[in-house]
N, C-alpha and C positions, 0 to 999 in steps of 0.2 A: 651537678650542677643547671641550673637551666637557664638557656642560651635564651637573649634577648634579640629583637631586630628593630633598627631605628633609622626612619627615613629622616634625612637633614640638608635643609636646603641652605644655604649659606652665601649672604646677599654683600654687597658691597665693591669694594676694589679688592676680586679676588681671582680673577682670570690673568692669564699673564706675568703673575707672582710666584707660580711654582707651589700652587696651594695644593693640587691633586698629589703632586710627587710627594710633598710633606705631609700632606694625609695618610696617606700609601705608608711613610715609613713608621708614620706613628702609629697608626692602627698594625703594622706588621709585627712592632717592638711590644704591643702587649697581645698579639698572638688574636685580632678582629681578624674578621674577613669583611669582604664585601668589595666597594668598588665606588670611585669618585669620579664625575663626569661633568663637565663645561653642560651648561645650558645656554640656548638661543638669547636670553633673556639677561645675559653676563652673570648668572647665578651659578655656584656648583652645588650639584648634587650629589651626595654622599648616603650611599646605605653601608651601614655596620652591624654586624653580627656576632655574640661573644657574648661570654659572661658579663652581667649587668655592671660592675664595677669598671670593668676593663672596657665596656661600651660607653660607658657614661666620662671616663677620663677623655676617651678621643673627643666626644661631642664636647668636652670643655675645651679642649685644643682647637676645636674648629669656629669658639667663639673669638678667639685671637689669631688663630691663622700664623703662617710664616711672618719672618719681619718685614717684608715688602704689601703685606695684605692690610687693607684697611676693612674690617667685617663690621657692616653697619647692621645688621639682622640675619639671626640665625632661627627656623621652624624647625623642629620636632617633632614627629610622628611615630607612635609604635605602630609594627607592622607585625605580618605572620613571620615569621621564621622560616627560612628555606634549605636550611643544612649546607650553605654553601662553602667553598673553601676558599685560602687566599685572597687575596684582595690585588685588584686590577682597577688602574687608571684608564680609562675611556675616550 
């Protein structure tokens, strides 16, 4: 299986609504590695690495987010894989 890595910027009401912890749970459940962190502009930056179908499933989840989130935009960029392990919420 060839791994893919995607950078996802999620905008809207995504800070203070458990977005990072929820995306970490979604990623870990699918064996996807990476991290999520709040950005100064109010967005959440997520980097995901793993199998294409698993990463795409987490990206699709990011378009909705946890119950209290209000996602208004999602930007997805393919980036080079790093072979990282685990998922961190920064």
